[in-house]
N, C-alpha and C positions, 0 to 999 in steps of 0.2 A: 504493500499499499505506500501511498507516499510520504510516508513517515519515515521508512525504511530506504534512503539513499545510499550514496558512498558517503555524502557530504558527513552524516549523522555518523557512522558508523568510524570513521575517520577519528571525527573528532568527539564522539562521544556524549552526544547530545539528543532529548527524545525527538526534536522539533526540528524540522530545514528551516528554520527563522532564524535570523540573523539581525540583533541590532545595529545598524550603521553609526560608526565612530564621529564625534563631531573633535572639531578643533578647536581653536582658540577660545578655550574655556569652556565651552559648551557642554562638553562630558560630565558627567557625575558618576563617582561608586555606587551610591545606591541604586542609580537607573541602570547601570553595569548589572548589578547583583540580584537587582527583579529580575532583569530577561533570564539571565542564568538558572537563579532558583525554578523560574517557571519553565524550563528546560529547551531553552532557545540560547544561543551563544551572545551575551553582552561583551561589549566593545567599549572601551574606553577609550579616545584620542587623547594623545599625548603632546601633539604640534604645541610647542612653544612652549612645553615644561621642563625643567631642569632636570639632572639626574635625582638629584633627592626627591624632587617633586612626583617623578615616575613613580619610585620606591613608596613615598608616603602615599599614595593611590592607591599601588598595590597591597599596601597592609590595608588600607582600610577595606577594600573590596575582600579580601580574602577575611575580614572580620565579620561583613556579612554573607559569604557563602561559598562553600565547596567547592562548587561546578563549575568547568571549564568556562574561561572567559578569553577574552583576547586584548591586548593592548597593542594600540596603532602608532606611528611615526609616518612620520614622510620623507620620504630619501631623500630628495633635491629640496632644497631648504630656500637657495634663493636661484633667480633665473640670468644670473650674468656672472662675472668671476667679480665684477667690483660692482656690485647692485650702489654701494653710498656713494661712489665715484658719480654714476649717472645720476642719483638721485640730488646728490647736492648742485649739480649744473641744470637742473629740472624746475629746480624746488621753489625758483619767485615766481615761475608759472604755474607751478600746480599749486602754492599759495594765493595767488592772484585770483584763480578758477573758483576757489572758496570763501573768497573775501568779504564776500555779500552777506554767506550764511555765516561765516565768525560774527558780520556787523549787526545780523539780524537778533544773535546771543547773546548780544553785547558785550565777548570775547575779544582782547587781543589775538594779532596773528600769533602763531608758531615761530619760532624761531627753528633753523635747521640743528635738532639734536636727536641723531639715531639712536635707537636704544637696542644695547644687545639682544641677539634672538638664538636661543640654542640650536646648534647643528645637529645634524642626523648623526656624528660620528661622536659626541660628546652625550648623545643619550642611547644608543643602540648598548653600552654597556651596560646600565642601569637594566635594560629590559632584560638581557643575558642572567644578567642577577637575579633578576623576578621572576623570571621562569615562569610564564604565563602557558597558558596550555595551548593558545595561539598568538602569532605574532602576525599583525599584518598590519600590511603596509600599501603607500599610493606615492605617485611622483617618480616612479622610477624602479629600478631591483639593488637589493643592497649589495655590494662586493661576495664573492663567491665563501670567502673565510666566516662572512655572519651567517649566510646559510649552512655552512656546516657547522658552524658556532650550533645554533639552533637543531640543526638533526643531531648532535649528539647530546642535548639537552633535553630529547623529546618534544620539543616546540613545534606544531604546526605552521608552516608557514604559508599565509594568502596575501597576494600581491593583486593589484586593480588594474584593470585594461580599461581602455577605453576604442582599442580597434583591436581586430585579429591579428594582425604581425603583432603587437603589444603582448597580446594572450600568450602568441608562440613563444616569444623571446622569453616572458614567465615560465613559461613550463620548458623551455631548451637550460633555464639557469637552475632547474630547479626546484623550482616552488612546487608546494605543495597542491595549494587549488588557486584558481583565478575567480576572481569577481568581474564580471562583465557588466559594465557601468554605461548605463544611456544616458543621455544627453536631458533626460527629463529630471534626471536626481537633482538634488537639492543641494548647496556646497560646490565647492571647488571641482572644475573638471581634471583629473589626475592623469592628463596624457605625457606621455614622453618620449615617442618617438617620433611625433611631429605637434604642431602647433595644436593648442585645444580647438581654434579655431576649421580646423581641418580634420579634427575627431570627434563629428558630433552627429555617429549614428545612435538610432531610437535603439529603445532595449528591446522591443520586439524582432527586430532586423538583429541586432548584435548577439543576442544570446544563442538561436541557433545557429549560426557563423560560427559562434567561439566553440559550441560546444561539437561541431563537427571538424574543427581543426586544433583541439588538445584532447588529450588521454587523461586527464588530471579533474576533479570533482571542478564542477563551475556555478557559481553564485550569481544568479542576476540581480543587480540592483536599479532604480530609477523611477520613479513613476508609480512603484506598488505599495499601496497604502488600506487594502485591504485582502481581502482570502479571496477574494476571485482574482485579482494578481498575482498573487501567490501562486493560486491553483494556475494559471495563465504560463506563467514562467515554466513551474513544473512540468506542465505539458511540454514545451517546447525544449525541453531537455535538461534544463538546469535543475542542479541536485539542491540546491537551498534559495531561499531568497533575503536580500537584505534590505529592509525598510530604515529610513533615515527619518525623514521628517514628521511620519506618524509620531515615533519615539520622540521626538525632539519637543513636540508640542506639548509634551504630558508633563505633570508636575515633577516628578522624578530628576529630567534632568536639569541643565543649572544656565539655561537658557533664563532671560530676563521675562518676568510676569508679561512685560508688553508686547515682548516678543513671540509668544506663545500665543495671547490674543488676537496679534498680528496675523498668525498665522491660521488661528479659525474665523478670523475674519474674511481672509480672503477669497475671493471670487473672481472668476471668471481669469480671461489674464494675467492673473496678478504678477508673476516673476517675469523675470529677466535675466538673461546671460549677459555680465559685465563684468570690466576688470576693473570697475570704478570703485568698488567696497574696498580692494585689496590690492593691487597690480597683477592680480591671478586671475584668468577666467572663471566665474563660479557664476550658479543661479541664486538670486535672493529676491526678495520681494521690492516689486519696482516703486522708489518713491523720489520724493523732492530731490535728493542728496545724489540717486542714479540719474536722475533727468538732466541736471545739473553738469554732472559728469560725463556724462557718455559723449557728447557732443564733441570732447577735446580731449581726445584718446592721447596725443602728442603731451598734453600738462600730465598723465599719469604717472606715477611713481614708479618703480620697480618693484614685483615683494619683495620684502614685508614693509618696506618704505610708505607705500598708498596707505596701507593697512594701519599706519601709527597714525600718518599725517590724520585720515578719516575720523579715529578714534579721538584725537582732541578736541571734536565738536561733541561727543557721546554724551559725557556727563553733563553739561549744561544742558542740552538739549533734552535728559531724559528728566531736569529737574523742570524743566518748563513746558513737559509735555509735548514736546516738537518730534514725536515719534516719525514723523517723517525725514528727520535728519540721521537716524541713526540706520546702519548696516543691518539687514536682517536675512538672514539665509533661509530658505524654503525651497521643494520641490514643486513639479508642476499639481503634483497630485493633492497639494495643501484646501482645495475646495472642497475635497471628499473629506475630510478629517471630522473625527466624529467621540474620540474618547481622549479625557483627561487625565487619565489612570494608567500605567504600564500595566499592570496586569487585566482593569478591563480590554484592554488594548488587545494583550497578549492572545487573553482569552477568546475574545469576538474573530481576531484572526485565525483561529484552529478551528474554531466552529464554522467562519466562513469557507474554510479551504472546503473542509469537510462536507458543508451543503454546497458548495460548488461541484466537485466531483460527483457528491448523489447524484448531482440533477445531468451528468453527462456518463451513464457509466459506463464501466471500461479504462475510464482517463485518469481513476486512481492507481490504477496497475502499470504505473509506468515503467521504463527500465531502473533497475537498482544500479547498476555497474558503473 
């Protein structure tokens, strides 16, 4: 039946349901543990975390669950050899593009003061020390020595692909599981062999192509928000489904209440693919901030400097109730959200998947390999 897949057997979970990891401080040990305790794979996004913060989060997750969970990192944490030099040159134009919005909030224009950002090489030792059941990653492939160290420790490796060539590259490198991420997904597009703009296949097109191209288990991601979506991608050959926005909107996530409320309020074409929020292409809720910055791509700073510049507006914008000036990530299926608690969401996902297969006799008996 649909519960018995190569993914559930490989990871040791009851349900082929993955809670997508959130970077930028949006992940929480509580949400990760809740999903794992319910029989799915909870994930904690450690992007931007120091080594000690990663270990601290892992200790908290283990206090809350003994079930398998994933720690997630970004392999590539910069898009240029010297992003600070590029940002310094563009900074006057970048600040000018936001000057009116800073003025509306009564804020002085910020000076160029880039903050240090943890690099993959500084974080991976903490992940290896933590020894989660699963190490997932985006934006590339870790060095062979890292993958070997994971194998030595019994850590299952899961890499994200936005194209078939990326999926093949991950398998060739020895990665255990591939996430096929369609462009409907909220958050950043984790492309690494071509530009994100040239790697925008939809989930229903990407998943069967990746399933046909690799032999390792495939997890489908992007635009999945209920049991119908899970049943659909399992029928296409995926071995599990990953949901991000639906879990991000739950009270257990570390998203701001205003962010969660905005996701539930999303209607129609509410999201946009933009580099305005961080400097890397990602899907978020369209607002005044994205509309102001989108027409001037030359004024955007490289990642992560654009994210740091935009965040200078955040605290005061929230204080004044100007949510239209706060970057908020979200996927295309946000208008389908119904549940505000992770347990209620997860239980509905299971019921909905079972119901979807029941309406289509035989669909639940998918290949288990």
